[in-house]
All heavy atoms as TSV, in Angstrom:
chain	resi	resn	atom	element	x	y	z
A	1	MET	N	N	199.805	322.838	66.898
A	1	MET	CA	C	200.872	321.875	67.052
A	1	MET	C	C	202.204	322.543	66.751
A	1	MET	O	O	202.325	323.244	65.764
A	1	MET	CB	C	200.656	320.702	66.098
A	1	MET	CG	C	201.615	319.592	66.390
A	1	MET	SD	S	202.447	318.727	65.029
A	1	MET	CE	C	202.848	319.907	63.844
A	2	ASP	N	N	203.153	322.335	67.619
A	2	ASP	CA	C	204.462	322.928	67.416
A	2	ASP	C	C	205.455	321.828	67.048
A	2	ASP	O	O	205.986	321.135	67.914
A	2	ASP	CB	C	204.896	323.674	68.669
A	2	ASP	CG	C	206.135	324.512	68.442
A	2	ASP	OD1	O	206.809	324.349	67.399
A	2	ASP	OD2	O	206.456	325.332	69.316
A	3	LEU	N	N	205.684	321.674	65.762
A	3	LEU	CA	C	206.581	320.634	65.264
A	3	LEU	C	C	207.986	320.792	65.824
A	3	LEU	O	O	208.661	319.799	66.117
A	3	LEU	CB	C	206.598	320.663	63.734
A	3	LEU	CG	C	207.422	319.582	63.043
A	3	LEU	CD1	C	206.937	318.198	63.407
A	3	LEU	CD2	C	207.413	319.782	61.543
A	4	GLN	N	N	208.418	322.021	66.013
A	4	GLN	CA	C	209.769	322.274	66.531
A	4	GLN	C	C	209.944	321.694	67.934
A	4	GLN	O	O	210.977	321.097	68.247
A	4	GLN	CB	C	210.072	323.773	66.538
A	4	GLN	CG	C	209.919	324.451	65.198
A	4	GLN	CD	C	210.854	323.877	64.136
A	4	GLN	OE1	O	211.891	323.308	64.431
A	4	GLN	NE2	N	210.470	324.032	62.883
A	5	LYS	N	N	208.935	321.868	68.779
A	5	LYS	CA	C	209.014	321.347	70.150
A	5	LYS	C	C	208.994	319.822	70.153
A	5	LYS	O	O	209.730	319.182	70.912
A	5	LYS	CB	C	207.861	321.885	70.997
A	5	LYS	CG	C	207.999	323.342	71.349
A	5	LYS	CD	C	206.854	323.811	72.209
A	5	LYS	CE	C	206.997	325.287	72.530
A	5	LYS	NZ	N	205.889	325.781	73.347
A	6	ILE	N	N	208.146	319.237	69.309
A	6	ILE	CA	C	208.084	317.770	69.226
A	6	ILE	C	C	209.420	317.230	68.733
A	6	ILE	O	O	209.949	316.251	69.279
A	6	ILE	CB	C	206.931	317.326	68.304
A	6	ILE	CG1	C	205.589	317.708	68.927
A	6	ILE	CG2	C	207.001	315.821	68.052
A	6	ILE	CD1	C	204.397	317.514	68.017
A	7	MET	N	N	210.002	317.859	67.726
A	7	MET	CA	C	211.289	317.409	67.191
A	7	MET	C	C	212.408	317.547	68.223
A	7	MET	O	O	213.278	316.683	68.309
A	7	MET	CB	C	211.641	318.183	65.916
A	7	MET	CG	C	210.902	317.698	64.697
A	7	MET	SD	S	211.149	315.934	64.340
A	7	MET	CE	C	212.919	315.866	64.115
A	8	ALA	N	N	212.398	318.613	69.010
A	8	ALA	CA	C	213.423	318.793	70.041
A	8	ALA	C	C	213.352	317.657	71.061
A	8	ALA	O	O	214.381	317.101	71.458
A	8	ALA	CB	C	213.261	320.143	70.729
A	9	LYS	N	N	212.139	317.302	71.467
A	9	LYS	CA	C	211.977	316.206	72.427
A	9	LYS	C	C	212.349	314.874	71.796
A	9	LYS	O	O	212.966	314.023	72.436
A	9	LYS	CB	C	210.545	316.180	72.955
A	9	LYS	CG	C	210.226	317.369	73.844
A	9	LYS	CD	C	208.785	317.364	74.290
A	9	LYS	CE	C	208.461	318.596	75.123
A	9	LYS	NZ	N	207.063	318.631	75.530
A	10	ALA	N	N	211.993	314.683	70.527
A	10	ALA	CA	C	212.343	313.443	69.824
A	10	ALA	C	C	213.858	313.308	69.704
A	10	ALA	O	O	214.404	312.214	69.884
A	10	ALA	CB	C	211.692	313.415	68.443
A	11	ARG	N	N	214.550	314.418	69.421
A	11	ARG	CA	C	216.021	314.400	69.358
A	11	ARG	C	C	216.619	313.970	70.692
A	11	ARG	O	O	217.564	313.188	70.725
A	11	ARG	CB	C	216.552	315.781	68.997
A	11	ARG	CG	C	216.640	316.045	67.546
A	11	ARG	CD	C	217.373	317.368	67.267
A	11	ARG	NE	N	216.668	318.060	66.214
A	11	ARG	CZ	C	215.789	319.039	66.364
A	11	ARG	NH1	N	215.507	319.509	67.549
A	11	ARG	NH2	N	215.199	319.575	65.328
A	12	ASP	N	N	216.078	314.495	71.779
A	12	ASP	CA	C	216.574	314.132	73.106
A	12	ASP	C	C	216.403	312.643	73.369
A	12	ASP	O	O	217.307	311.984	73.881
A	12	ASP	CB	C	215.859	314.924	74.200
A	12	ASP	CG	C	216.267	316.387	74.244
A	12	ASP	OD1	O	217.337	316.732	73.686
A	12	ASP	OD2	O	215.521	317.185	74.832
A	13	ILE	N	N	215.239	312.107	73.012
A	13	ILE	CA	C	214.970	310.689	73.229
A	13	ILE	C	C	215.887	309.830	72.368
A	13	ILE	O	O	216.425	308.817	72.819
A	13	ILE	CB	C	213.485	310.366	72.934
A	13	ILE	CG1	C	212.586	311.028	73.988
A	13	ILE	CG2	C	213.247	308.849	72.888
A	13	ILE	CD1	C	211.105	310.993	73.660
A	14	ALA	N	N	216.084	310.240	71.116
A	14	ALA	CA	C	216.835	309.432	70.156
A	14	ALA	C	C	218.345	309.685	70.209
A	14	ALA	O	O	219.095	309.044	69.474
A	14	ALA	CB	C	216.322	309.706	68.752
A	15	LYS	N	N	218.788	310.568	71.087
A	15	LYS	CA	C	220.190	310.979	71.118
A	15	LYS	C	C	221.160	309.799	71.202
A	15	LYS	O	O	222.122	309.721	70.460
A	15	LYS	CB	C	220.431	311.916	72.296
A	15	LYS	CG	C	221.793	312.578	72.284
A	15	LYS	CD	C	222.034	313.438	73.501
A	15	LYS	CE	C	220.953	314.481	73.677
A	15	LYS	NZ	N	221.190	315.375	74.800
A	16	SER	N	N	220.905	308.852	72.074
A	16	SER	CA	C	221.868	307.765	72.277
A	16	SER	C	C	221.724	306.625	71.277
A	16	SER	O	O	222.716	306.018	70.890
A	16	SER	CB	C	221.762	307.223	73.703
A	16	SER	OG	O	220.474	306.676	73.920
A	17	THR	N	N	220.504	306.329	70.843
A	17	THR	CA	C	220.298	305.158	69.984
A	17	THR	C	C	219.961	305.498	68.544
A	17	THR	O	O	220.041	304.626	67.678
A	17	THR	CB	C	219.156	304.280	70.534
A	17	THR	OG1	O	217.947	305.039	70.513
A	17	THR	CG2	C	219.450	303.798	71.941
A	18	GLY	N	N	219.548	306.723	68.277
A	18	GLY	CA	C	219.143	307.101	66.929
A	18	GLY	C	C	217.746	306.628	66.581
A	18	GLY	O	O	217.318	306.734	65.439
A	19	THR	N	N	217.029	306.102	67.588
A	19	THR	CA	C	215.670	305.620	67.349
A	19	THR	C	C	214.707	306.204	68.379
A	19	THR	O	O	215.122	306.637	69.459
A	19	THR	CB	C	215.577	304.079	67.433
A	19	THR	OG1	O	215.928	303.658	68.757
A	19	THR	CG2	C	216.490	303.410	66.431
A	20	ILE	N	N	213.444	306.183	68.018
A	20	ILE	CA	C	212.372	306.543	68.933
A	20	ILE	C	C	211.256	305.530	68.688
A	20	ILE	O	O	211.010	305.141	67.549
A	20	ILE	CB	C	211.885	307.996	68.717
A	20	ILE	CG1	C	210.881	308.411	69.797
A	20	ILE	CG2	C	211.360	308.217	67.324
A	20	ILE	CD1	C	210.558	309.900	69.809
A	21	THR	N	N	210.623	305.072	69.731
A	21	THR	CA	C	209.554	304.085	69.553
A	21	THR	C	C	208.262	304.801	69.164
A	21	THR	O	O	208.087	305.995	69.419
A	21	THR	CB	C	209.302	303.261	70.835
A	21	THR	OG1	O	208.777	304.117	71.858
A	21	THR	CG2	C	210.566	302.570	71.317
A	22	THR	N	N	207.367	304.032	68.570
A	22	THR	CA	C	206.077	304.607	68.198
A	22	THR	C	C	205.329	305.077	69.439
A	22	THR	O	O	204.649	306.102	69.393
A	22	THR	CB	C	205.227	303.591	67.410
A	22	THR	OG1	O	205.137	302.375	68.143
A	22	THR	CG2	C	205.819	303.311	66.046
A	23	GLU	N	N	205.488	304.374	70.551
A	23	GLU	CA	C	204.823	304.776	71.798
A	23	GLU	C	C	205.386	306.102	72.309
A	23	GLU	O	O	204.636	306.985	72.733
A	23	GLU	CB	C	204.991	303.689	72.856
A	23	GLU	CG	C	204.253	303.978	74.139
A	23	GLU	CD	C	204.363	302.854	75.165
A	23	GLU	OE1	O	204.651	301.709	74.783
A	23	GLU	OE2	O	204.169	303.142	76.346
A	24	GLN	N	N	206.714	306.255	72.276
A	24	GLN	CA	C	207.326	307.507	72.717
A	24	GLN	C	C	206.879	308.665	71.837
A	24	GLN	O	O	206.530	309.740	72.337
A	24	GLN	CB	C	208.855	307.394	72.675
A	24	GLN	CG	C	209.426	306.485	73.732
A	24	GLN	CD	C	210.898	306.193	73.500
A	24	GLN	OE1	O	211.335	306.007	72.372
A	24	GLN	NE2	N	211.658	306.140	74.584
A	25	LEU	N	N	206.882	308.449	70.528
A	25	LEU	CA	C	206.476	309.506	69.600
A	25	LEU	C	C	205.014	309.865	69.799
A	25	LEU	O	O	204.655	311.045	69.811
A	25	LEU	CB	C	206.734	309.069	68.158
A	25	LEU	CG	C	206.506	310.131	67.096
A	25	LEU	CD1	C	207.407	311.340	67.328
A	25	LEU	CD2	C	206.726	309.555	65.719
A	26	SER	N	N	204.191	308.876	69.994
A	26	SER	CA	C	202.767	309.114	70.230
A	26	SER	C	C	202.560	309.966	71.473
A	26	SER	O	O	201.687	310.836	71.506
A	26	SER	CB	C	202.031	307.785	70.364
A	26	SER	OG	O	200.679	307.991	70.623
A	27	GLY	N	N	203.368	309.725	72.505
A	27	GLY	CA	C	203.270	310.498	73.736
A	27	GLY	C	C	203.651	311.958	73.564
A	27	GLY	O	O	203.225	312.815	74.342
A	28	LEU	N	N	204.451	312.261	72.553
A	28	LEU	CA	C	204.867	313.643	72.300
A	28	LEU	C	C	203.837	314.426	71.493
A	28	LEU	O	O	203.837	315.650	71.512
A	28	LEU	CB	C	206.193	313.655	71.523
A	28	LEU	CG	C	207.416	313.067	72.200
A	28	LEU	CD1	C	208.604	313.097	71.248
A	28	LEU	CD2	C	207.745	313.794	73.488
A	29	CYS	N	N	202.986	313.713	70.778
A	29	CYS	CA	C	202.072	314.349	69.827
A	29	CYS	C	C	200.681	314.549	70.429
A	29	CYS	O	O	200.184	313.680	71.140
A	29	CYS	CB	C	201.943	313.485	68.578
A	29	CYS	SG	S	203.497	313.276	67.712
A	30	PRO	N	N	200.050	315.671	70.088
A	30	PRO	CA	C	198.667	315.872	70.539
A	30	PRO	C	C	197.734	314.926	69.786
A	30	PRO	O	O	198.008	314.532	68.649
A	30	PRO	CB	C	198.381	317.326	70.165
A	30	PRO	CG	C	199.359	317.649	69.086
A	30	PRO	CD	C	200.563	316.793	69.327
A	31	ASN	N	N	196.639	314.561	70.420
A	31	ASN	CA	C	195.669	313.653	69.807
A	31	ASN	C	C	195.021	314.242	68.572
A	31	ASN	O	O	194.526	313.514	67.718
A	31	ASN	CB	C	194.588	313.270	70.811
A	31	ASN	CG	C	195.122	312.405	71.924
A	31	ASN	OD1	O	196.116	311.705	71.750
A	31	ASN	ND2	N	194.479	312.458	73.071
A	32	SER	N	N	195.012	315.544	68.463
A	32	SER	CA	C	194.300	316.211	67.371
A	32	SER	C	C	195.172	316.507	66.154
A	32	SER	O	O	194.811	317.342	65.329
A	32	SER	CB	C	193.715	317.521	67.888
A	32	SER	OG	O	194.756	318.358	68.356
A	33	MET	N	N	196.298	315.818	66.009
A	33	MET	CA	C	197.190	316.078	64.874
A	33	MET	C	C	196.518	315.725	63.548
A	33	MET	O	O	195.883	314.686	63.425
A	33	MET	CB	C	198.485	315.270	64.995
A	33	MET	CG	C	199.529	315.923	65.848
A	33	MET	SD	S	201.082	315.021	65.851
A	33	MET	CE	C	201.789	315.538	64.300
A	34	GLU	N	N	196.689	316.595	62.585
A	34	GLU	CA	C	196.175	316.369	61.238
A	34	GLU	C	C	197.142	315.463	60.477
A	34	GLU	O	O	198.328	315.399	60.800
A	34	GLU	CB	C	196.042	317.707	60.495
A	34	GLU	CG	C	195.091	318.679	61.146
A	34	GLU	CD	C	193.647	318.228	61.043
A	34	GLU	OE1	O	193.295	317.563	60.052
A	34	GLU	OE2	O	192.867	318.554	61.955
A	35	SER	N	N	196.651	314.782	59.473
A	35	SER	CA	C	197.487	313.862	58.706
A	35	SER	C	C	198.662	314.585	58.040
A	35	SER	O	O	199.759	314.026	57.927
A	35	SER	CB	C	196.660	313.103	57.671
A	35	SER	OG	O	196.023	313.994	56.786
A	36	GLU	N	N	198.461	315.830	57.636
A	36	GLU	CA	C	199.551	316.605	57.033
A	36	GLU	C	C	200.656	316.868	58.049
A	36	GLU	O	O	201.842	316.854	57.710
A	36	GLU	CB	C	199.043	317.942	56.478
A	36	GLU	CG	C	198.047	317.805	55.352
A	36	GLU	CD	C	196.614	317.624	55.859
A	36	GLU	OE1	O	196.317	317.910	57.036
A	36	GLU	OE2	O	195.777	317.173	55.049
A	37	ASP	N	N	200.272	317.119	59.305
A	37	ASP	CA	C	201.254	317.352	60.366
A	37	ASP	C	C	202.035	316.079	60.675
A	37	ASP	O	O	203.239	316.121	60.917
A	37	ASP	CB	C	200.566	317.851	61.637
A	37	ASP	CG	C	199.934	319.219	61.457
A	37	ASP	OD1	O	200.431	320.004	60.627
A	37	ASP	OD2	O	198.944	319.498	62.149
A	38	ILE	N	N	201.360	314.948	60.661
A	38	ILE	CA	C	202.018	313.667	60.913
A	38	ILE	C	C	203.027	313.379	59.801
A	38	ILE	O	O	204.157	312.973	60.068
A	38	ILE	CB	C	200.978	312.528	61.032
A	38	ILE	CG1	C	200.113	312.755	62.278
A	38	ILE	CG2	C	201.659	311.165	61.086
A	38	ILE	CD1	C	198.888	311.870	62.363
A	39	ALA	N	N	202.630	313.616	58.562
A	39	ALA	CA	C	203.538	313.414	57.430
A	39	ALA	C	C	204.756	314.325	57.549
A	39	ALA	O	O	205.892	313.893	57.312
A	39	ALA	CB	C	202.807	313.663	56.117
A	40	ALA	N	N	204.543	315.571	57.945
A	40	ALA	CA	C	205.648	316.514	58.118
A	40	ALA	C	C	206.575	316.057	59.243
A	40	ALA	O	O	207.802	316.177	59.133
A	40	ALA	CB	C	205.115	317.915	58.409
A	41	LEU	N	N	206.012	315.508	60.302
A	41	LEU	CA	C	206.814	315.008	61.416
A	41	LEU	C	C	207.685	313.833	60.972
A	41	LEU	O	O	208.879	313.789	61.270
A	41	LEU	CB	C	205.902	314.592	62.578
A	41	LEU	CG	C	206.590	314.008	63.807
A	41	LEU	CD1	C	207.601	314.981	64.394
A	41	LEU	CD2	C	205.549	313.616	64.845
A	42	PHE	N	N	207.099	312.887	60.242
A	42	PHE	CA	C	207.873	311.740	59.755
A	42	PHE	C	C	208.988	312.189	58.815
A	42	PHE	O	O	210.105	311.672	58.869
A	42	PHE	CB	C	206.965	310.730	59.057
A	42	PHE	CG	C	206.111	309.927	60.003
A	42	PHE	CD1	C	205.011	309.244	59.522
A	42	PHE	CD2	C	206.387	309.837	61.355
A	42	PHE	CE1	C	204.213	308.484	60.368
A	42	PHE	CE2	C	205.597	309.101	62.211
A	42	PHE	CZ	C	204.515	308.420	61.716
A	43	THR	N	N	208.696	313.175	57.977
A	43	THR	CA	C	209.718	313.720	57.074
A	43	THR	C	C	210.855	314.352	57.873
A	43	THR	O	O	212.032	314.145	57.574
A	43	THR	CB	C	209.094	314.750	56.113
A	43	THR	OG1	O	208.097	314.088	55.331
A	43	THR	CG2	C	210.129	315.369	55.205
A	44	ALA	N	N	210.505	315.110	58.906
A	44	ALA	CA	C	211.515	315.757	59.742
A	44	ALA	C	C	212.352	314.725	60.497
A	44	ALA	O	O	213.570	314.879	60.628
A	44	ALA	CB	C	210.844	316.717	60.722
A	45	LEU	N	N	211.720	313.664	60.982
A	45	LEU	CA	C	212.463	312.601	61.668
A	45	LEU	C	C	213.476	311.964	60.723
A	45	LEU	O	O	214.642	311.762	61.091
A	45	LEU	CB	C	211.505	311.529	62.208
A	45	LEU	CG	C	210.646	311.922	63.406
A	45	LEU	CD1	C	209.581	310.869	63.656
A	45	LEU	CD2	C	211.498	312.121	64.648
A	46	ARG	N	N	213.037	311.649	59.509
A	46	ARG	CA	C	213.947	311.053	58.525
A	46	ARG	C	C	215.097	311.996	58.208
A	46	ARG	O	O	216.251	311.575	58.093
A	46	ARG	CB	C	213.193	310.693	57.251
A	46	ARG	CG	C	212.470	309.374	57.321
A	46	ARG	CD	C	211.994	308.910	55.953
A	46	ARG	NE	N	211.067	309.849	55.329
A	46	ARG	CZ	C	209.753	309.856	55.535
A	46	ARG	NH1	N	209.206	308.979	56.339
A	46	ARG	NH2	N	208.989	310.734	54.930
A	47	ALA	N	N	214.797	313.276	58.059
A	47	ALA	CA	C	215.828	314.268	57.747
A	47	ALA	C	C	216.870	314.367	58.851
A	47	ALA	O	O	218.048	314.630	58.588
A	47	ALA	CB	C	215.186	315.631	57.494
A	48	GLU	N	N	216.458	314.119	60.079
A	48	GLU	CA	C	217.366	314.162	61.232
A	48	GLU	C	C	218.098	312.833	61.421
A	48	GLU	O	O	218.953	312.722	62.286
A	48	GLU	CB	C	216.576	314.473	62.506
A	48	GLU	CG	C	215.990	315.840	62.553
A	48	GLU	CD	C	216.952	316.878	63.075
A	48	GLU	OE1	O	217.909	316.516	63.781
A	48	GLU	OE2	O	216.741	318.062	62.770
A	49	GLY	N	N	217.700	311.819	60.648
A	49	GLY	CA	C	218.325	310.505	60.788
A	49	GLY	C	C	217.772	309.709	61.961
A	49	GLY	O	O	218.404	308.762	62.432
A	50	ILE	N	N	216.590	310.083	62.428
A	50	ILE	CA	C	215.948	309.388	63.555
A	50	ILE	C	C	215.033	308.318	62.994
A	50	ILE	O	O	214.155	308.600	62.189
A	50	ILE	CB	C	215.163	310.369	64.440
A	50	ILE	CG1	C	216.106	311.411	65.030
A	50	ILE	CG2	C	214.415	309.619	65.540
A	50	ILE	CD1	C	215.403	312.557	65.754
A	51	ARG	N	N	215.281	307.079	63.412
A	51	ARG	CA	C	214.471	305.960	62.933
A	51	ARG	C	C	213.335	305.684	63.901
A	51	ARG	O	O	213.508	305.754	65.113
A	51	ARG	CB	C	215.331	304.712	62.784
A	51	ARG	CG	C	216.360	304.842	61.663
A	51	ARG	CD	C	217.316	303.679	61.631
A	51	ARG	NE	N	218.165	303.780	62.826
A	51	ARG	CZ	C	218.516	302.762	63.595
A	51	ARG	NH1	N	218.141	301.555	63.326
A	51	ARG	NH2	N	219.265	302.949	64.657
A	52	LEU	N	N	212.186	305.346	63.357
A	52	LEU	CA	C	211.014	304.976	64.145
A	52	LEU	C	C	211.065	303.476	64.386
A	52	LEU	O	O	211.230	302.698	63.453
A	52	LEU	CB	C	209.741	305.371	63.411
A	52	LEU	CG	C	208.432	305.286	64.179
A	52	LEU	CD1	C	208.469	306.192	65.398
A	52	LEU	CD2	C	207.273	305.660	63.283
A	53	LYS	N	N	210.967	303.082	65.637
A	53	LYS	CA	C	211.075	301.680	66.041
A	53	LYS	C	C	209.740	301.183	66.558
A	53	LYS	O	O	209.100	301.854	67.378
A	53	LYS	CB	C	212.149	301.556	67.122
A	53	LYS	CG	C	212.397	300.172	67.614
A	53	LYS	CD	C	213.497	300.207	68.668
A	53	LYS	CE	C	213.655	298.867	69.327
A	53	LYS	NZ	N	214.632	298.932	70.410
A	54	ASP	N	N	209.315	300.022	66.095
A	54	ASP	CA	C	208.085	299.413	66.554
A	54	ASP	C	C	208.231	299.030	68.026
A	54	ASP	O	O	209.249	298.466	68.430
A	54	ASP	CB	C	207.754	298.189	65.711
A	54	ASP	CG	C	206.411	297.586	66.035
A	54	ASP	OD1	O	205.593	298.251	66.712
A	54	ASP	OD2	O	206.167	296.461	65.610
A	55	ASP	N	N	207.231	299.316	68.830
A	55	ASP	CA	C	207.277	299.023	70.255
A	55	ASP	C	C	207.449	297.537	70.537
A	55	ASP	O	O	208.028	297.147	71.543
A	55	ASP	CB	C	205.999	299.499	70.955
A	55	ASP	CG	C	205.813	300.988	70.845
A	55	ASP	OD1	O	206.812	301.723	70.905
A	55	ASP	OD2	O	204.667	301.439	70.683
A	56	ASP	N	N	206.952	296.676	69.652
A	56	ASP	CA	C	206.981	295.235	69.871
A	56	ASP	C	C	208.246	294.581	69.327
A	56	ASP	O	O	208.412	293.375	69.430
A	56	ASP	CB	C	205.777	294.572	69.203
A	56	ASP	CG	C	204.477	295.015	69.842
A	56	ASP	OD1	O	204.484	295.291	71.055
A	56	ASP	OD2	O	203.463	295.102	69.134
A	57	ALA	N	N	209.180	295.348	68.791
A	57	ALA	CA	C	210.381	294.777	68.160
A	57	ALA	C	C	211.255	294.001	69.145
A	57	ALA	O	O	211.929	293.055	68.767
A	57	ALA	CB	C	211.196	295.871	67.501
A	58	ASP	N	N	211.236	294.378	70.419
A	58	ASP	CA	C	212.104	293.720	71.406
A	58	ASP	C	C	211.393	292.593	72.135
A	58	ASP	O	O	211.987	291.934	72.980
A	58	ASP	CB	C	212.609	294.739	72.437
A	58	ASP	CG	C	213.581	295.728	71.813
A	58	ASP	OD1	O	214.271	295.351	70.843
A	58	ASP	OD2	O	213.640	296.867	72.303
A	59	LYS	N	N	210.121	292.379	71.841
A	59	LYS	CA	C	209.355	291.367	72.565
A	59	LYS	C	C	209.492	290.024	71.912
A	59	LYS	O	O	209.780	289.858	70.797
A	59	LYS	CB	C	207.882	291.767	72.649
A	59	LYS	CG	C	207.710	292.982	73.532
A	59	LYS	CD	C	206.254	293.353	73.635
A	59	LYS	CE	C	206.099	294.610	74.467
A	59	LYS	NZ	N	204.761	295.073	74.538
C-alpha cells in the first residue's frame, strides 16, 4: 500500500471542499489494507485538514 499515492488522490478530491466521502476514500484504498494502515491514513487526512464525510449526509 502506498499511503503517499492515496493521500495525493485524496488531496485532489478534497481540494475544493476540504472533505472526502467514505465512498471516495474506500475507492482509493486496496481491499487488503491492514488496520494499522487505515489508522495511519486517517491520521494523515486529519493532519492535512481533510474531513471525512458520511456518504448519507446529503440524503
